[in-house]
C-alpha positions, 0 to 999 in steps of 0.5 A: 500500500502506498503511503504519502504525507500531505503538506499539512501533515509535513507542516505540522511535524515541522512546527512540532520540531520547531516548538521543541527546538525553542524549548531547548530540547531539539532532540525530543522534537527530532525523535518524535518526528522520526517515530511518526515516520516509523509508526506510519510505515506499519499502515502499509500492511495494516491500514485499518489499525487506527481508530476512526476519528471520533469527531468525524465518524467517517470510516475512511478518516482514521488516526493513530495515537502516538503521544503526544500526537494524533496522526490523522490519515485518510484511508483510500483503496490502495493508498494511505495519506497522512493528513495531520499530526496534531497534539492529542489534546487538540480537538479537530474542527467539525464540518459545518452543520454537524 
């Protein structure tokens, strides 16, 4: 299965790394980013291993919890696209009308 990262997910990871750099612990940010890339590789063989994102309740939108992150991904036939990498305490925005 093909795994790719959306620009938004890459930007989230870069912001996370930068935040830890600003806190004086750049190794923590670097380690987290490396762990995320390693963790999502398991989606190639197990694309449904993440739970459905509760805020959206759509079977194709799933997430892996990798403290302190929620790694949100879209699961389509033959493809997994990582769309966000947010701190786990952050709530996702619900679509209008829900």
